[in-house]
N, C-alpha and C positions, 0 to 999 in steps of 0.2 A: 643152618647151612646145608645139612644133609637133605632136608626136605626140598630146599630150593634146587639143589643139584639134581635130585631125582625128577623134579618137575621140569627142569629145563631140557633134560634128555627126551622127554615126551612132548613138550610144547615149546617149539622154537620161538614163539612170539614173546616169551618171557625175557628175552635178551635185553631189550631196551627198557630201562627203569629210571625212576627218579628217587632220590634219597631225601627224606624230610626228617627233621628232628625238632623236638621241643621239650620243655620241662613242665611237669605237673606238680603242684604242691601236695605234699603228704603230711600226715600228722607226725610231729617230732616226738618220737616215742621209742624207747628200747623195750622190745617184746621178745618173749621166748618163742623160738621157732622149733616145733617138735620134729619136723622132718629132718632138719639139719642137726638137731641136738645142741643148739647154741642160741645165743641172743642175736637178734637182728635189729637193725635200725640205725647203724652207724654208716658213715660215708664209705662207699665201696666202689672201686673201679675194676674189680676182677683180679687184682694183684695183691690183695691184702686189705684189711679193714683199718679204719682210723678210729680214734676214740671220739671223734666229733660226731654228733648226731645229724642225720640227714634231714633236710627240710623239703627236698624236691626229688623227683625221680626223672632222669633224663631218658627219653625213649627215642630210639632210632628206628625208622620205618622205611621199608622199600615199597614203592608203588610202581606198578607196571604201566607203561605209557600207551599200550595198545589194547589191553583187556582190563576187566574189572578184577584186579588182584592186588591186594596190599597185605603186607605181613610185617609185624614188628620183628626186628632181628636182634635187638639188644636193649637192655635197660640198665641204668646205673643209679645208685643212690648218691646224691650229691648235695652240697650246700654251697650255692653260689659258685658254680664251676668257673674256673678261669680259662682264658683263651688257649693257653699252651696245652692243657690236658684235653680240651675239647678238640683241638686240631689233631692231636694224636689219636683220639678215639675215632674221628671221622676218617682219617687216613687208613687206620686199621680196618674199618668197616668196608671202605671202598676196595681195598686190596683183597679182602676175603670174598667179597661179592665177585670180583674179577676172576678169582681162582675157580669159582664154580660156574663161570660162563656168563655172568650178568654184567652188562656195561652200564655204569651209572653216568648219566648225562649231566645231571645237575644236583646240587645240594641246596635245599630251600629251608629258610629259617625266618624268624622275625627280626626286627631291627634293634635288638639289644646290643649294647656296646661290646659285650663279650663275643657276640657273633661276628660283628664287624672286624674286631681285632683278630678273630680266628681265621677269617678269610684272608686278611693281610698276612698272617703268618704262613698260610698255605701258598702264598705267591700272588694274590690279587692286588691290584692297585686301584684305589677309589678316588684318585685325583681327577677332578672333573674335566681337566684339560688333557689328561693322559690316562684314560680309563682302560683297565684290563680286568675283565670279569672271569678269566679262565685261569685255572691253576693245574699243575701237573703232579701226579703221584707216581713214584717209581720210574720217572723219566719217560713213561709211555702212556699212562692213563690220563687223559684230558677230561677235566670236569669243569662245569660252569657254576658260578655262584649266583644265587637268586635270593631275593627277599619276598616274603609273602605279600601278595597283592592286597589281601584283605586288611592286613595290619597297616600297610601303607595308606590305604583308603581311610582308616580310622585316624591315622596321624595327620592326614591332610585336613580332615574335618576338625580335629582338635586344634591344629595350628591356626586355622581361620577363626575359630571361635575364641581362642585365647588372644590372638593378636588383634582381632576385630577388623583390621584394615591391612591388606597386602597390596602393594603397588605392582602394577604390570604396565606394559607398554601401551595397553588399550585404556588404562584408567585404573581407578581404585576398586579392589575387590573387597566388599564389605559384608560382614556377617549380619549387619542390621537389616539387609534386604530379606533374609530368611526369617528373621524375627517379625518383620513387618508383614510378610506373607502369612505367617501363622496367625497373627492378630487379625488380619483382614479376613481370613477364612473363618475364624471363630466368630467374628461379628456377623458375617454373612450367613453362617450356618451350613454352608456347603463348601466342598473342596474343588479346586480346579485340576482335577485328574491327577492328584498326587496324594501321598500318605503322610504329609508333614503334620505333626502334632506337637504338643508341648513337651512330650517325652523326647522328641528329636532335638528340640532347642535346649532343654535342660537334661542333657544326656549323662551327667556325671555319675549317677547311680547305675547306669548301664553302659559304661564307657567301652566295655569289651564286646558288645553285641555288634556284629558286622551288619546286621539288617538295618539298624538305625542309621549307621553311617552311609550305607548304600542308598537308603531312601532319602537321606538329606541331600547328598550330592548326586541327584538323579536328573534325568532329562525331563521328568514331569515337573519338578521344582523349577528348572530352567525355563520351561515353556510357560509356566504360570507367571513368573516374574517378568519375562519378556512380553507376554500378552498384556499384563497390567501396565507396563511401561508404555507400550504403544497406544493403550487406551487413554493415556494421559493422567494416570493416578499419581499424585504428588509424592507419595511415599516410595515410589519406584523410579524416580527420575535418575537418569544417568547410571542405570544398572547394567549397561551392556558388557562391561568388563567382568562383572560377577557372573552373568549368564554364560559368557565365553569360558570362564574358568570352570564352572560346573560342567559344562558340556565336554570340555577336554578331559576332566577326571572321569566322568561317566563313560565316555568312549574308550578311554584307556582301560578302565576296569572291565568293560565288556570283552575287549580283545584278550586280556590276560586272564580271563575267567571263563573261557568257552568250554562247555561240557557236553553239548549235544551235537552230534555229527551233522544233523540236518538243519541246524539253525541258519538264519539268514542275516545279512548285514554284518555289523561288527561283532555279533555274538557267534558268528560262524567259525569253525575251526580254521587253522592256517593250512592252506593247501597251495598247490602250484599255481592256481588261477588268481589268488589274491595276495600272495606273499610279497610281491613288489609294492602293491598299494599299502599293505600293512607296514612295510618298512618305511614308506614315505610318511605315513601317519606317525610312526615312532620318531622319525627325524624331526618332524614339525613339533611334536609334543615335547621332545627333549630340548629343542631350542627355546620353546616357550617357557618351560619350567626353569631353565637357566637364567632367564631374565627377571624372574619374580624378585621383588625387593620388600623389605620391611624396615621402616625407620630410615630409609635412604641407603641401606646396605643390602647386598645380594643375600637372598634367603638361603641359597645353597652354601654360603660360607658362614652362616650363623648357627645358633643353637637349635633351630627348627629345621635343619637341613635334611633330616632323615627321610622324610616322605619323598622329597625330590630325589635324593640319592638312591633310595630304594627303587623308585619307579624307573629311573634311568638305567640302573644296573640290571633290573629284571627285563626291561625292553631289549637291551643289548644282548643279554644271554639268550632270551627267547628267540630272537630272530636268527642268531647264529646256530642254535640247536635245530631250528626248523629247516634251515637251508641244508644242514648236514643230513637230517633224517629224510628229507624229501628228495634229495638229489644224489644220494650215495649210490654206488654201483651195485651193491648187493642188497636185495630185498628192501627197496625204498618204501617208505610209508605213503599212503594216499593222503593222509591229513594228520595234523597234530592238534590234540586237545590240550590247551594250556591249563585247564583245571587239574590235570594229572600232576602238574608241577607245583600245585599249591599246598599249603600247610593244613588245609581243611581235613585231610585224611587222619592225621594224628590228633587233631582237635576232636573229631568225632569219636576216635578211640578213647580219648580221655573222658568224653561224655558218657560212653558206655561203662567205663570203669566206675565212674561216680554213681551212675544209675543202679549198678548192681548192689550197691551198699544200702539201698532203700533210703531211709532218712539220713544216713551217714554219707555225705558227699565229700568227706575228707578222710580217706582211708589211711591206715598206716602201711608200712612196707610189706608186711605179711598179707594183709588184705589185698593190696595191689597185685602181689604176685599170684595169689589165688584167682583173682578176677581175670588176670591176663591168661592164665591157663585155661579157664573156662571159656573165654572168648575165642581162643585159638581152636579149641575142640568143637565148639558149637558153630563157629563162623557167623555169629549173630551180632554184627556190628551195626546196630541201629540205635538212634538216640532221639528222644523227644525234645529235650531242652538243652541248650548249650550256646556257646559263643557263635557258632556257625550252624547252618541248617542242613539237614539231611534231605536231599532232593529225591522225591518219589513222584511217580506219575499219578495224579489224583484220579479217582473214579467217580462217575456220576456227573450230573449236570446241575447247574444252579436252579434252573426252572424245569419242572417236569410238565411240559405242555405237549398235548397230543391233539392232532387234528386229522380226521378221516378225509380221504380223498373225495372231493366233491365233483362228481362227473355230471351233475345235473345243472351246473351253472351255464346259462345261456347269455346271449347278448342283451336280452330284455332284462334279465335279472341283474346284470351288471349295471344297467342304467338305473334300476330301482335302488341298488346299493349306493350308487354314486349320489342319488338324490337324497337318501337318508344321511349320508356322510356330510353333504353340504349343509343340510338343516342342522345337524349336530354341531358343525363348525361354527355356525352363526350363534349358537348358544354359548360356545366356549370362547368366542371372541371378547366377551365381557371380562374375562379373567385378566387382571393386571398384577404383575409382579415386578420386582426390581430388575434392572437390566441384566446384571450378572447372574441373578437367580434363574432367570429364564434361559440364559445361554448354558448354564451348567445343567439344568434339567433337560435341555435339548441333547446335551452330550450323554446324560444318563439314559435318555430314551433310546438312543442308538445302541447302547449296551443291552438294554432289555429286548429290543427287537432282534438283535443279533442272536441272543439266547433262544428266543422263540423260533426264529427261522431255522434253527438246527433241528427242530422237531416237526416243523410244518412240511406236509407233502402236497398241499394245495397251492398251485402257482398263483391263483387269483388272490389268495390271502396274503401271500408274500408281496404281491404288487401293491396292495392297498396299504401295507405297512411301510414299505420303502418308497423313496421319492427320488426324483432326479434333481439336479442342482437348479434347474429352471423353476421348480416349484417355490423356491424361496428367493426373496430379494435381499441380497447381502451387500448392496451398494452403500447402505447407510453407514456401515462401519465394519470393523473386523469381528467376525463371528468365531467363537471359541472352538467349535467342533472342526471347522475348516482350518483353523490356525494350528491345532495340534495333530491333525490327521496327516498320516504319511501314506495314504492310499488304502488303508484297511478299515477305517471307521465307517459305520453305517450312517447314511443320511436318511432320516425317517420322514414320512409324510406329515402334513400339517396337523392332522388330528391327534397323532400320538403324543407329541410334546405338550399340546394344549390340554389334553386329558390329564397328563401328569402334573401340569401346572395347576389344574383345578383341584387335584388331590392334595397338592402342596399347599394350596391356599385355603383348604377346608380344615378347620380345627379338629383335632382328634377328640372323639367322644366315646363313652363306653359302648354305645350302640353302633359305632362305625365298624 
């Protein structure tokens, strides 16, 4: 708190913060602590120790909403903490932060029952018809409750996989369509621009990995199912409701997980220009989630209601906080990044603590405290593996292709090149592949050409790689590249996909 008070006097942007907390499993062990001259490992809340051994460490972290600053402000050795103690700890943390000049706008946690009861004890109401996500501390400090979007996404995936069928007003939402897509792609040997694998279908061994849930309920999977449905594949008949559900969850996850100020579309931050449209999206999504049913009863009233309740509470709190931050009279913000309000920050911190132990990813209480001190001094919060990803800007390109500028190209030479290309196309016309294989290779060819064009400086070379829409005849049916394109995919000339098809049709040999 002394450090934060000193920082806020020098940096006024530290005033707006988010409070996140979570528990990390530690080794249940009573161990001698030389610095304190006593044994450590019992349950401790700062007001005395218990004889019960601790199995978890509760970490409370403050995250700045405007800059890249996050700092753990407290940790407690616990063993299945109850909601009463948890509400007291959170209230104390919020008051102490307020005393040093930091305004806490929200408290973010996962969907555990103790966290839900904690928010209710603080004053929130999670009645779906009378929702109140705001609570007050000391009659003047207003804070909003939030549930972590990543955890709600994993719960949505697990609910659909366990129930197999969820009823909506548009039809049945079925997990079987995702299984059929995985089997269809495995038989084909290529993927329809998605990352669905057997690990995404059989996710039980990696149930906590956010990446698997995000790739399962993604727009790429929705595009593939919808495309195959329109092509008349029998395994994907009447899949419109499933596609709509996946698109709703994917859009909601993008809005509630925005982390780059310059992103476009639904991944863009909330600002004055799009806040009204985002509020409209939130209202439509809330009404849609409320109507979902399972076995004839509303899902929001059953045992699998947490992902619906979590999304609705987070949407309501996010839009209210955004309005206050963007339209306040003193120092309003230009935009709000919703990723700042997620629980990823404390999850990354846990990954760093586990990584510092080498092969020991289950530290005891003393090892945790030492790792915490080292991380605070070195400010080295990076992690390679964990439940969530540490986003960095990658360097380098996929293809290292260079082309010198060709100033000697004339009109005659262009005619010669065009003649050679036409002769080569006649040779490649004999290549015959399956319908879906050819369309996916056409999509892959666009990716390759886009990577090459980043290196090319010769405009003629770019022209012969790319093509206008008139070069292809797409009247025979729906083509995959045009179906999934949202204006940014490259449409290549006729020779490029045919050459890739020839390579696909040629068996691999040691001399190839």
